[in-house]
mmCIF entry with sequence, helices, sheets and N, C-alpha, C, O atoms, coordinates in Angstrom:
data_MODEL
# 
_entry.id   MODEL 
# 
_entity.id                         1 
_entity.type                       polymer 
_entity.pdbx_number_of_molecules   1 
# 
_entity_poly.entity_id                      1 
_entity_poly.type                           'polypeptide(L)' 
_entity_poly.nstd_linkage                   no 
_entity_poly.nstd_monomer                   no 
_entity_poly.pdbx_seq_one_letter_code       MMLKGFSAFPIMPCGSDGRVDTGALRRLLALLLAAEVDSIELLGSTGSYA 
_entity_poly.pdbx_seq_one_letter_code_can   MMLKGFSAFPIMPCGSDGRVDTGALRRLLALLLAAEVDSIELLGSTGSYA 
_entity_poly.pdbx_strand_id                 A 
# 
loop_
_entity_poly_seq.entity_id 
_entity_poly_seq.num 
_entity_poly_seq.mon_id 
_entity_poly_seq.hetero 
1 1  MET n 
1 2  MET n 
1 3  LEU n 
1 4  LYS n 
1 5  GLY n 
1 6  PHE n 
1 7  SER n 
1 8  ALA n 
1 9  PHE n 
1 10 PRO n 
1 11 ILE n 
1 12 MET n 
1 13 PRO n 
1 14 CYS n 
1 15 GLY n 
1 16 SER n 
1 17 ASP n 
1 18 GLY n 
1 19 ARG n 
1 20 VAL n 
1 21 ASP n 
1 22 THR n 
1 23 GLY n 
1 24 ALA n 
1 25 LEU n 
1 26 ARG n 
1 27 ARG n 
1 28 LEU n 
1 29 LEU n 
1 30 ALA n 
1 31 LEU n 
1 32 LEU n 
1 33 LEU n 
1 34 ALA n 
1 35 ALA n 
1 36 GLU n 
1 37 VAL n 
1 38 ASP n 
1 39 SER n 
1 40 ILE n 
1 41 GLU n 
1 42 LEU n 
1 43 LEU n 
1 44 GLY n 
1 45 SER n 
1 46 THR n 
1 47 GLY n 
1 48 SER n 
1 49 TYR n 
1 50 ALA n 
# 
_struct_asym.id          A 
_struct_asym.entity_id   1 
# 
_struct_conf.conf_type_id            HELX_P 
_struct_conf.id                      HELX_P1 
_struct_conf.pdbx_PDB_helix_id       AA1 
_struct_conf.beg_label_comp_id       THR 
_struct_conf.beg_label_asym_id       A 
_struct_conf.beg_label_seq_id        22 
_struct_conf.pdbx_beg_PDB_ins_code   ? 
_struct_conf.end_label_comp_id       ALA 
_struct_conf.end_label_asym_id       A 
_struct_conf.end_label_seq_id        34 
_struct_conf.pdbx_end_PDB_ins_code   ? 
_struct_conf.beg_auth_comp_id        THR 
_struct_conf.beg_auth_asym_id        A 
_struct_conf.beg_auth_seq_id         22 
_struct_conf.end_auth_comp_id        ALA 
_struct_conf.end_auth_asym_id        A 
_struct_conf.end_auth_seq_id         34 
_struct_conf.pdbx_PDB_helix_class    1 
_struct_conf.details                 ? 
_struct_conf.pdbx_PDB_helix_length   13 
# 
_struct_conf_type.id          HELX_P 
_struct_conf_type.criteria    ? 
_struct_conf_type.reference   ? 
# 
_struct_sheet.id               AA1 
_struct_sheet.type             ? 
_struct_sheet.number_strands   2 
_struct_sheet.details          ? 
# 
_struct_sheet_order.sheet_id     AA1 
_struct_sheet_order.range_id_1   1 
_struct_sheet_order.range_id_2   2 
_struct_sheet_order.offset       ? 
_struct_sheet_order.sense        parallel 
# 
loop_
_struct_sheet_range.sheet_id 
_struct_sheet_range.id 
_struct_sheet_range.beg_label_comp_id 
_struct_sheet_range.beg_label_asym_id 
_struct_sheet_range.beg_label_seq_id 
_struct_sheet_range.pdbx_beg_PDB_ins_code 
_struct_sheet_range.end_label_comp_id 
_struct_sheet_range.end_label_asym_id 
_struct_sheet_range.end_label_seq_id 
_struct_sheet_range.pdbx_end_PDB_ins_code 
_struct_sheet_range.beg_auth_comp_id 
_struct_sheet_range.beg_auth_asym_id 
_struct_sheet_range.beg_auth_seq_id 
_struct_sheet_range.end_auth_comp_id 
_struct_sheet_range.end_auth_asym_id 
_struct_sheet_range.end_auth_seq_id 
AA1 1 SER A 7  ? ALA A 8  ? SER A 7  ALA A 8  
AA1 2 SER A 39 ? ILE A 40 ? SER A 39 ILE A 40 
# 
loop_
_atom_site.group_PDB 
_atom_site.id 
_atom_site.type_symbol 
_atom_site.label_atom_id 
_atom_site.label_alt_id 
_atom_site.label_comp_id 
_atom_site.label_asym_id 
_atom_site.label_entity_id 
_atom_site.label_seq_id 
_atom_site.pdbx_PDB_ins_code 
_atom_site.Cartn_x 
_atom_site.Cartn_y 
_atom_site.Cartn_z 
_atom_site.occupancy 
_atom_site.B_iso_or_equiv 
_atom_site.pdbx_formal_charge 
_atom_site.auth_seq_id 
_atom_site.auth_comp_id 
_atom_site.auth_asym_id 
_atom_site.auth_atom_id 
_atom_site.pdbx_PDB_model_num 
ATOM 1   N N  . MET A 1 1  ? 90.835  75.191 124.385 1.00 0.00 ? 1  MET A N  1 
ATOM 2   C CA . MET A 1 1  ? 92.227  75.297 124.076 1.00 0.00 ? 1  MET A CA 1 
ATOM 3   C C  . MET A 1 1  ? 92.509  76.759 123.735 1.00 0.00 ? 1  MET A C  1 
ATOM 4   O O  . MET A 1 1  ? 91.770  77.377 122.969 1.00 0.00 ? 1  MET A O  1 
ATOM 5   N N  . MET A 1 2  ? 93.574  77.304 124.302 1.00 0.00 ? 2  MET A N  1 
ATOM 6   C CA . MET A 1 2  ? 93.984  78.680 124.030 1.00 0.00 ? 2  MET A CA 1 
ATOM 7   C C  . MET A 1 2  ? 95.147  78.647 123.041 1.00 0.00 ? 2  MET A C  1 
ATOM 8   O O  . MET A 1 2  ? 96.198  78.067 123.317 1.00 0.00 ? 2  MET A O  1 
ATOM 9   N N  . LEU A 1 3  ? 94.945  79.268 121.900 1.00 0.00 ? 3  LEU A N  1 
ATOM 10  C CA . LEU A 1 3  ? 96.015  79.379 120.918 1.00 0.00 ? 3  LEU A CA 1 
ATOM 11  C C  . LEU A 1 3  ? 96.659  80.750 121.069 1.00 0.00 ? 3  LEU A C  1 
ATOM 12  O O  . LEU A 1 3  ? 95.966  81.754 121.234 1.00 0.00 ? 3  LEU A O  1 
ATOM 13  N N  . LYS A 1 4  ? 97.970  80.788 121.012 1.00 0.00 ? 4  LYS A N  1 
ATOM 14  C CA . LYS A 1 4  ? 98.644  82.078 121.062 1.00 0.00 ? 4  LYS A CA 1 
ATOM 15  C C  . LYS A 1 4  ? 99.947  81.962 120.289 1.00 0.00 ? 4  LYS A C  1 
ATOM 16  O O  . LYS A 1 4  ? 100.425 80.862 120.009 1.00 0.00 ? 4  LYS A O  1 
ATOM 17  N N  . GLY A 1 5  ? 100.510 83.107 119.951 1.00 0.00 ? 5  GLY A N  1 
ATOM 18  C CA . GLY A 1 5  ? 101.737 83.140 119.189 1.00 0.00 ? 5  GLY A CA 1 
ATOM 19  C C  . GLY A 1 5  ? 101.499 83.822 117.847 1.00 0.00 ? 5  GLY A C  1 
ATOM 20  O O  . GLY A 1 5  ? 100.405 84.313 117.568 1.00 0.00 ? 5  GLY A O  1 
ATOM 21  N N  . PHE A 1 6  ? 102.515 83.842 117.047 1.00 0.00 ? 6  PHE A N  1 
ATOM 22  C CA . PHE A 1 6  ? 102.447 84.504 115.751 1.00 0.00 ? 6  PHE A CA 1 
ATOM 23  C C  . PHE A 1 6  ? 102.672 83.494 114.650 1.00 0.00 ? 6  PHE A C  1 
ATOM 24  O O  . PHE A 1 6  ? 103.707 82.828 114.611 1.00 0.00 ? 6  PHE A O  1 
ATOM 25  N N  . SER A 1 7  ? 101.705 83.376 113.751 1.00 0.00 ? 7  SER A N  1 
ATOM 26  C CA . SER A 1 7  ? 101.815 82.498 112.591 1.00 0.00 ? 7  SER A CA 1 
ATOM 27  C C  . SER A 1 7  ? 102.030 83.351 111.354 1.00 0.00 ? 7  SER A C  1 
ATOM 28  O O  . SER A 1 7  ? 101.298 84.311 111.117 1.00 0.00 ? 7  SER A O  1 
ATOM 29  N N  . ALA A 1 8  ? 103.026 83.000 110.576 1.00 0.00 ? 8  ALA A N  1 
ATOM 30  C CA . ALA A 1 8  ? 103.332 83.742 109.353 1.00 0.00 ? 8  ALA A CA 1 
ATOM 31  C C  . ALA A 1 8  ? 102.825 82.970 108.133 1.00 0.00 ? 8  ALA A C  1 
ATOM 32  O O  . ALA A 1 8  ? 103.014 81.759 108.025 1.00 0.00 ? 8  ALA A O  1 
ATOM 33  N N  . PHE A 1 9  ? 102.185 83.689 107.229 1.00 0.00 ? 9  PHE A N  1 
ATOM 34  C CA . PHE A 1 9  ? 101.683 83.121 105.979 1.00 0.00 ? 9  PHE A CA 1 
ATOM 35  C C  . PHE A 1 9  ? 102.318 83.896 104.823 1.00 0.00 ? 9  PHE A C  1 
ATOM 36  O O  . PHE A 1 9  ? 101.660 84.732 104.205 1.00 0.00 ? 9  PHE A O  1 
ATOM 37  N N  . PRO A 1 10 ? 103.596 83.624 104.525 1.00 0.00 ? 10 PRO A N  1 
ATOM 38  C CA . PRO A 1 10 ? 104.276 84.407 103.490 1.00 0.00 ? 10 PRO A CA 1 
ATOM 39  C C  . PRO A 1 10 ? 103.768 84.067 102.089 1.00 0.00 ? 10 PRO A C  1 
ATOM 40  O O  . PRO A 1 10 ? 103.301 82.959 101.827 1.00 0.00 ? 10 PRO A O  1 
ATOM 41  N N  . ILE A 1 11 ? 103.874 85.048 101.205 1.00 0.00 ? 11 ILE A N  1 
ATOM 42  C CA . ILE A 1 11 ? 103.556 84.773 99.807  1.00 0.00 ? 11 ILE A CA 1 
ATOM 43  C C  . ILE A 1 11 ? 104.632 83.853 99.247  1.00 0.00 ? 11 ILE A C  1 
ATOM 44  O O  . ILE A 1 11 ? 105.734 83.776 99.790  1.00 0.00 ? 11 ILE A O  1 
ATOM 45  N N  . MET A 1 12 ? 104.317 83.164 98.176  1.00 0.00 ? 12 MET A N  1 
ATOM 46  C CA . MET A 1 12 ? 105.272 82.268 97.549  1.00 0.00 ? 12 MET A CA 1 
ATOM 47  C C  . MET A 1 12 ? 105.953 83.034 96.400  1.00 0.00 ? 12 MET A C  1 
ATOM 48  O O  . MET A 1 12 ? 105.309 83.333 95.395  1.00 0.00 ? 12 MET A O  1 
ATOM 49  N N  . PRO A 1 13 ? 107.242 83.351 96.542  1.00 0.00 ? 13 PRO A N  1 
ATOM 50  C CA . PRO A 1 13 ? 107.918 84.105 95.480  1.00 0.00 ? 13 PRO A CA 1 
ATOM 51  C C  . PRO A 1 13 ? 108.098 83.243 94.239  1.00 0.00 ? 13 PRO A C  1 
ATOM 52  O O  . PRO A 1 13 ? 108.594 82.119 94.315  1.00 0.00 ? 13 PRO A O  1 
ATOM 53  N N  . CYS A 1 14 ? 107.689 83.784 93.098  1.00 0.00 ? 14 CYS A N  1 
ATOM 54  C CA . CYS A 1 14 ? 107.791 83.066 91.832  1.00 0.00 ? 14 CYS A CA 1 
ATOM 55  C C  . CYS A 1 14 ? 108.546 83.896 90.815  1.00 0.00 ? 14 CYS A C  1 
ATOM 56  O O  . CYS A 1 14 ? 108.503 85.126 90.838  1.00 0.00 ? 14 CYS A O  1 
ATOM 57  N N  . GLY A 1 15 ? 109.233 83.212 89.929  1.00 0.00 ? 15 GLY A N  1 
ATOM 58  C CA . GLY A 1 15 ? 109.927 83.875 88.843  1.00 0.00 ? 15 GLY A CA 1 
ATOM 59  C C  . GLY A 1 15 ? 108.956 84.162 87.697  1.00 0.00 ? 15 GLY A C  1 
ATOM 60  O O  . GLY A 1 15 ? 107.775 83.822 87.765  1.00 0.00 ? 15 GLY A O  1 
ATOM 61  N N  . SER A 1 16 ? 109.469 84.784 86.662  1.00 0.00 ? 16 SER A N  1 
ATOM 62  C CA . SER A 1 16 ? 108.624 85.126 85.507  1.00 0.00 ? 16 SER A CA 1 
ATOM 63  C C  . SER A 1 16 ? 108.092 83.885 84.793  1.00 0.00 ? 16 SER A C  1 
ATOM 64  O O  . SER A 1 16 ? 107.114 83.965 84.050  1.00 0.00 ? 16 SER A O  1 
ATOM 65  N N  . ASP A 1 17 ? 108.738 82.734 85.018  1.00 0.00 ? 17 ASP A N  1 
ATOM 66  C CA . ASP A 1 17 ? 108.279 81.484 84.412  1.00 0.00 ? 17 ASP A CA 1 
ATOM 67  C C  . ASP A 1 17 ? 107.217 80.783 85.247  1.00 0.00 ? 17 ASP A C  1 
ATOM 68  O O  . ASP A 1 17 ? 106.721 79.724 84.863  1.00 0.00 ? 17 ASP A O  1 
ATOM 69  N N  . GLY A 1 18 ? 106.861 81.381 86.408  1.00 0.00 ? 18 GLY A N  1 
ATOM 70  C CA . GLY A 1 18 ? 105.835 80.808 87.263  1.00 0.00 ? 18 GLY A CA 1 
ATOM 71  C C  . GLY A 1 18 ? 106.337 79.780 88.252  1.00 0.00 ? 18 GLY A C  1 
ATOM 72  O O  . GLY A 1 18 ? 105.560 79.256 89.050  1.00 0.00 ? 18 GLY A O  1 
ATOM 73  N N  . ARG A 1 19 ? 107.633 79.482 88.211  1.00 0.00 ? 19 ARG A N  1 
ATOM 74  C CA . ARG A 1 19 ? 108.204 78.496 89.135  1.00 0.00 ? 19 ARG A CA 1 
ATOM 75  C C  . ARG A 1 19 ? 108.632 79.186 90.427  1.00 0.00 ? 19 ARG A C  1 
ATOM 76  O O  . ARG A 1 19 ? 108.936 80.378 90.440  1.00 0.00 ? 19 ARG A O  1 
ATOM 77  N N  . VAL A 1 20 ? 108.649 78.422 91.500  1.00 0.00 ? 20 VAL A N  1 
ATOM 78  C CA . VAL A 1 20 ? 109.046 78.959 92.798  1.00 0.00 ? 20 VAL A CA 1 
ATOM 79  C C  . VAL A 1 20 ? 110.502 79.420 92.736  1.00 0.00 ? 20 VAL A C  1 
ATOM 80  O O  . VAL A 1 20 ? 111.382 78.687 92.283  1.00 0.00 ? 20 VAL A O  1 
ATOM 81  N N  . ASP A 1 21 ? 110.736 80.644 93.198  1.00 0.00 ? 21 ASP A N  1 
ATOM 82  C CA . ASP A 1 21 ? 112.092 81.189 93.295  1.00 0.00 ? 21 ASP A CA 1 
ATOM 83  C C  . ASP A 1 21 ? 112.643 80.737 94.645  1.00 0.00 ? 21 ASP A C  1 
ATOM 84  O O  . ASP A 1 21 ? 112.406 81.379 95.668  1.00 0.00 ? 21 ASP A O  1 
ATOM 85  N N  . THR A 1 22 ? 113.374 79.635 94.638  1.00 0.00 ? 22 THR A N  1 
ATOM 86  C CA . THR A 1 22 ? 113.817 79.028 95.883  1.00 0.00 ? 22 THR A CA 1 
ATOM 87  C C  . THR A 1 22 ? 114.795 79.920 96.653  1.00 0.00 ? 22 THR A C  1 
ATOM 88  O O  . THR A 1 22 ? 114.795 79.910 97.884  1.00 0.00 ? 22 THR A O  1 
ATOM 89  N N  . GLY A 1 23 ? 115.614 80.679 95.954  1.00 0.00 ? 23 GLY A N  1 
ATOM 90  C CA . GLY A 1 23 ? 116.530 81.586 96.632  1.00 0.00 ? 23 GLY A CA 1 
ATOM 91  C C  . GLY A 1 23 ? 115.779 82.661 97.396  1.00 0.00 ? 23 GLY A C  1 
ATOM 92  O O  . GLY A 1 23 ? 116.098 82.955 98.549  1.00 0.00 ? 23 GLY A O  1 
ATOM 93  N N  . ALA A 1 24 ? 114.782 83.246 96.751  1.00 0.00 ? 24 ALA A N  1 
ATOM 94  C CA . ALA A 1 24 ? 113.965 84.276 97.401  1.00 0.00 ? 24 ALA A CA 1 
ATOM 95  C C  . ALA A 1 24 ? 113.179 83.679 98.566  1.00 0.00 ? 24 ALA A C  1 
ATOM 96  O O  . ALA A 1 24 ? 113.010 84.326 99.599  1.00 0.00 ? 24 ALA A O  1 
ATOM 97  N N  . LEU A 1 25 ? 112.700 82.450 98.401  1.00 0.00 ? 25 LEU A N  1 
ATOM 98  C CA . LEU A 1 25 ? 111.961 81.791 99.486  1.00 0.00 ? 25 LEU A CA 1 
ATOM 99  C C  . LEU A 1 25 ? 112.878 81.543 100.685 1.00 0.00 ? 25 LEU A C  1 
ATOM 100 O O  . LEU A 1 25 ? 112.468 81.743 101.829 1.00 0.00 ? 25 LEU A O  1 
ATOM 101 N N  . ARG A 1 26 ? 114.101 81.115 100.434 1.00 0.00 ? 26 ARG A N  1 
ATOM 102 C CA . ARG A 1 26 ? 115.065 80.913 101.532 1.00 0.00 ? 26 ARG A CA 1 
ATOM 103 C C  . ARG A 1 26 ? 115.315 82.210 102.295 1.00 0.00 ? 26 ARG A C  1 
ATOM 104 O O  . ARG A 1 26 ? 115.348 82.213 103.526 1.00 0.00 ? 26 ARG A O  1 
ATOM 105 N N  . ARG A 1 27 ? 115.492 83.315 101.563 1.00 0.00 ? 27 ARG A N  1 
ATOM 106 C CA . ARG A 1 27 ? 115.731 84.603 102.208 1.00 0.00 ? 27 ARG A CA 1 
ATOM 107 C C  . ARG A 1 27 ? 114.519 85.029 103.044 1.00 0.00 ? 27 ARG A C  1 
ATOM 108 O O  . ARG A 1 27 ? 114.673 85.532 104.157 1.00 0.00 ? 27 ARG A O  1 
ATOM 109 N N  . LEU A 1 28 ? 113.336 84.828 102.509 1.00 0.00 ? 28 LEU A N  1 
ATOM 110 C CA . LEU A 1 28 ? 112.118 85.173 103.229 1.00 0.00 ? 28 LEU A CA 1 
ATOM 111 C C  . LEU A 1 28 ? 111.968 84.332 104.501 1.00 0.00 ? 28 LEU A C  1 
ATOM 112 O O  . LEU A 1 28 ? 111.630 84.855 105.563 1.00 0.00 ? 28 LEU A O  1 
ATOM 113 N N  . LEU A 1 29 ? 112.219 83.045 104.385 1.00 0.00 ? 29 LEU A N  1 
ATOM 114 C CA . LEU A 1 29 ? 112.126 82.167 105.554 1.00 0.00 ? 29 LEU A CA 1 
ATOM 115 C C  . LEU A 1 29 ? 113.180 82.517 106.598 1.00 0.00 ? 29 LEU A C  1 
ATOM 116 O O  . LEU A 1 29 ? 112.910 82.438 107.797 1.00 0.00 ? 29 LEU A O  1 
ATOM 117 N N  . ALA A 1 30 ? 114.376 82.904 106.159 1.00 0.00 ? 30 ALA A N  1 
ATOM 118 C CA . ALA A 1 30 ? 115.426 83.295 107.106 1.00 0.00 ? 30 ALA A CA 1 
ATOM 119 C C  . ALA A 1 30 ? 114.978 84.508 107.918 1.00 0.00 ? 30 ALA A C  1 
ATOM 120 O O  . ALA A 1 30 ? 115.230 84.575 109.121 1.00 0.00 ? 30 ALA A O  1 
ATOM 121 N N  . LEU A 1 31 ? 114.314 85.466 107.268 1.00 0.00 ? 31 LEU A N  1 
ATOM 122 C CA . LEU A 1 31 ? 113.809 86.647 107.978 1.00 0.00 ? 31 LEU A CA 1 
ATOM 123 C C  . LEU A 1 31 ? 112.755 86.259 109.015 1.00 0.00 ? 31 LEU A C  1 
ATOM 124 O O  . LEU A 1 31 ? 112.749 86.776 110.132 1.00 0.00 ? 31 LEU A O  1 
ATOM 125 N N  . LEU A 1 32 ? 111.870 85.349 108.636 1.00 0.00 ? 32 LEU A N  1 
ATOM 126 C CA . LEU A 1 32 ? 110.822 84.913 109.563 1.00 0.00 ? 32 LEU A CA 1 
ATOM 127 C C  . LEU A 1 32 ? 111.418 84.138 110.735 1.00 0.00 ? 32 LEU A C  1 
ATOM 128 O O  . LEU A 1 32 ? 110.974 84.299 111.872 1.00 0.00 ? 32 LEU A O  1 
ATOM 129 N N  . LEU A 1 33 ? 112.406 83.308 110.472 1.00 0.00 ? 33 LEU A N  1 
ATOM 130 C CA . LEU A 1 33 ? 113.058 82.565 111.550 1.00 0.00 ? 33 LEU A CA 1 
ATOM 131 C C  . LEU A 1 33 ? 113.801 83.515 112.484 1.00 0.00 ? 33 LEU A C  1 
ATOM 132 O O  . LEU A 1 33 ? 113.777 83.341 113.703 1.00 0.00 ? 33 LEU A O  1 
ATOM 133 N N  . ALA A 1 34 ? 114.455 84.513 111.914 1.00 0.00 ? 34 ALA A N  1 
ATOM 134 C CA . ALA A 1 34 ? 115.160 85.509 112.741 1.00 0.00 ? 34 ALA A CA 1 
ATOM 135 C C  . ALA A 1 34 ? 114.187 86.294 113.617 1.00 0.00 ? 34 ALA A C  1 
ATOM 136 O O  . ALA A 1 34 ? 114.532 86.720 114.720 1.00 0.00 ? 34 ALA A O  1 
ATOM 137 N N  . ALA A 1 35 ? 112.961 86.480 113.110 1.00 0.00 ? 35 ALA A N  1 
ATOM 138 C CA . ALA A 1 35 ? 111.933 87.191 113.876 1.00 0.00 ? 35 ALA A CA 1 
ATOM 139 C C  . ALA A 1 35 ? 111.284 86.283 114.925 1.00 0.00 ? 35 ALA A C  1 
ATOM 140 O O  . ALA A 1 35 ? 110.439 86.729 115.700 1.00 0.00 ? 35 ALA A O  1 
ATOM 141 N N  . GLU A 1 36 ? 111.679 85.023 114.944 1.00 0.00 ? 36 GLU A N  1 
ATOM 142 C CA . GLU A 1 36 ? 111.198 84.037 115.914 1.00 0.00 ? 36 GLU A CA 1 
ATOM 143 C C  . GLU A 1 36 ? 109.679 83.862 115.895 1.00 0.00 ? 36 GLU A C  1 
ATOM 144 O O  . GLU A 1 36 ? 109.032 83.823 116.942 1.00 0.00 ? 36 GLU A O  1 
ATOM 145 N N  . VAL A 1 37 ? 109.117 83.757 114.675 1.00 0.00 ? 37 VAL A N  1 
ATOM 146 C CA . VAL A 1 37 ? 107.699 83.463 114.580 1.00 0.00 ? 37 VAL A CA 1 
ATOM 147 C C  . VAL A 1 37 ? 107.451 82.058 115.143 1.00 0.00 ? 37 VAL A C  1 
ATOM 148 O O  . VAL A 1 37 ? 108.357 81.225 115.172 1.00 0.00 ? 37 VAL A O  1 
ATOM 149 N N  . ASP A 1 38 ? 106.236 81.809 115.582 1.00 0.00 ? 38 ASP A N  1 
ATOM 150 C CA . ASP A 1 38 ? 105.912 80.525 116.195 1.00 0.00 ? 38 ASP A CA 1 
ATOM 151 C C  . ASP A 1 38 ? 105.587 79.438 115.182 1.00 0.00 ? 38 ASP A C  1 
ATOM 152 O O  . ASP A 1 38 ? 105.775 78.253 115.457 1.00 0.00 ? 38 ASP A O  1 
ATOM 153 N N  . SER A 1 39 ? 105.100 79.838 114.012 1.00 0.00 ? 39 SER A N  1 
ATOM 154 C CA . SER A 1 39 ? 104.836 78.862 112.959 1.00 0.00 ? 39 SER A CA 1 
ATOM 155 C C  . SER A 1 39 ? 104.856 79.566 111.606 1.00 0.00 ? 39 SER A C  1 
ATOM 156 O O  . SER A 1 39 ? 104.605 80.767 111.501 1.00 0.00 ? 39 SER A O  1 
ATOM 157 N N  . ILE A 1 40 ? 105.162 78.781 110.579 1.00 0.00 ? 40 ILE A N  1 
ATOM 158 C CA . ILE A 1 40 ? 105.193 79.281 109.197 1.00 0.00 ? 40 ILE A CA 1 
ATOM 159 C C  . ILE A 1 40 ? 104.358 78.321 108.360 1.00 0.00 ? 40 ILE A C  1 
ATOM 160 O O  . ILE A 1 40 ? 104.592 77.112 108.365 1.00 0.00 ? 40 ILE A O  1 
ATOM 161 N N  . GLU A 1 41 ? 103.385 78.868 107.643 1.00 0.00 ? 41 GLU A N  1 
ATOM 162 C CA . GLU A 1 41 ? 102.529 78.066 106.777 1.00 0.00 ? 41 GLU A CA 1 
ATOM 163 C C  . GLU A 1 41 ? 102.779 78.471 105.337 1.00 0.00 ? 41 GLU A C  1 
ATOM 164 O O  . GLU A 1 41 ? 102.555 79.625 104.972 1.00 0.00 ? 41 GLU A O  1 
ATOM 165 N N  . LEU A 1 42 ? 103.237 77.543 104.518 1.00 0.00 ? 42 LEU A N  1 
ATOM 166 C CA . LEU A 1 42 ? 103.444 77.803 103.097 1.00 0.00 ? 42 LEU A CA 1 
ATOM 167 C C  . LEU A 1 42 ? 102.229 77.276 102.332 1.00 0.00 ? 42 LEU A C  1 
ATOM 168 O O  . LEU A 1 42 ? 101.981 76.071 102.276 1.00 0.00 ? 42 LEU A O  1 
ATOM 169 N N  . LEU A 1 43 ? 101.492 78.198 101.755 1.00 0.00 ? 43 LEU A N  1 
ATOM 170 C CA . LEU A 1 43 ? 100.262 77.826 101.075 1.00 0.00 ? 43 LEU A CA 1 
ATOM 171 C C  . LEU A 1 43 ? 100.379 77.853 99.555  1.00 0.00 ? 43 LEU A C  1 
ATOM 172 O O  . LEU A 1 43 ? 99.439  77.477 98.854  1.00 0.00 ? 43 LEU A O  1 
ATOM 173 N N  . GLY A 1 44 ? 101.526 78.294 99.040  1.00 0.00 ? 44 GLY A N  1 
ATOM 174 C CA . GLY A 1 44 ? 101.701 78.375 97.602  1.00 0.00 ? 44 GLY A CA 1 
ATOM 175 C C  . GLY A 1 44 ? 100.982 79.565 96.981  1.00 0.00 ? 44 GLY A C  1 
ATOM 176 O O  . GLY A 1 44 ? 100.773 79.582 95.768  1.00 0.00 ? 44 GLY A O  1 
ATOM 177 N N  . SER A 1 45 ? 100.604 80.548 97.768  1.00 0.00 ? 45 SER A N  1 
ATOM 178 C CA . SER A 1 45 ? 99.872  81.712 97.277  1.00 0.00 ? 45 SER A CA 1 
ATOM 179 C C  . SER A 1 45 ? 100.830 82.788 96.809  1.00 0.00 ? 45 SER A C  1 
ATOM 180 O O  . SER A 1 45 ? 101.902 82.974 97.385  1.00 0.00 ? 45 SER A O  1 
ATOM 181 N N  . THR A 1 46 ? 100.440 83.493 95.766  1.00 0.00 ? 46 THR A N  1 
ATOM 182 C CA . THR A 1 46 ? 101.222 84.641 95.305  1.00 0.00 ? 46 THR A CA 1 
ATOM 183 C C  . THR A 1 46 ? 100.634 85.922 95.847  1.00 0.00 ? 46 THR A C  1 
ATOM 184 O O  . THR A 1 46 ? 101.133 87.006 95.544  1.00 0.00 ? 46 THR A O  1 
ATOM 185 N N  . GLY A 1 47 ? 99.586  85.822 96.643  1.00 0.00 ? 47 GLY A N  1 
ATOM 186 C CA . GLY A 1 47 ? 98.986  86.997 97.239  1.00 0.00 ? 47 GLY A CA 1 
ATOM 187 C C  . GLY A 1 47 ? 97.962  87.694 96.354  1.00 0.00 ? 47 GLY A C  1 
ATOM 188 O O  . GLY A 1 47 ? 97.391  88.712 96.747  1.00 0.00 ? 47 GLY A O  1 
ATOM 189 N N  . SER A 1 48 ? 97.725  87.151 95.157  1.00 0.00 ? 48 SER A N  1 
ATOM 190 C CA . SER A 1 48 ? 96.741  87.771 94.266  1.00 0.00 ? 48 SER A CA 1 
ATOM 191 C C  . SER A 1 48 ? 95.517  86.877 94.159  1.00 0.00 ? 48 SER A C  1 
ATOM 192 O O  . SER A 1 48 ? 95.592  85.663 94.352  1.00 0.00 ? 48 SER A O  1 
ATOM 193 N N  . TYR A 1 49 ? 94.402  87.495 93.851  1.00 0.00 ? 49 TYR A N  1 
ATOM 194 C CA . TYR A 1 49 ? 93.149  86.750 93.718  1.00 0.00 ? 49 TYR A CA 1 
ATOM 195 C C  . TYR A 1 49 ? 93.006  86.193 92.311  1.00 0.00 ? 49 TYR A C  1 
ATOM 196 O O  . TYR A 1 49 ? 93.637  86.670 91.368  1.00 0.00 ? 49 TYR A O  1 
ATOM 197 N N  . ALA A 1 50 ? 92.183  85.200 92.192  1.00 0.00 ? 50 ALA A N  1 
ATOM 198 C CA . ALA A 1 50 ? 91.962  84.589 90.864  1.00 0.00 ? 50 ALA A CA 1 
ATOM 199 C C  . ALA A 1 50 ? 91.338  85.582 89.912  1.00 0.00 ? 50 ALA A C  1 
ATOM 200 O O  . ALA A 1 50 ? 91.081  85.250 88.755  1.00 0.00 ? 50 ALA A O  1 
# 
């Protein structure tokens, strides 16, 4: 099977209280959709290591 395309793995924007910032997430997803990525995977990561 040949896989091709662009998969986006965006960081999960969080507020100072640690909760997901849904407004920021919507804006981020809108940018990815406008860029016509082939798939978006939300992993709940903040991009930092443990």
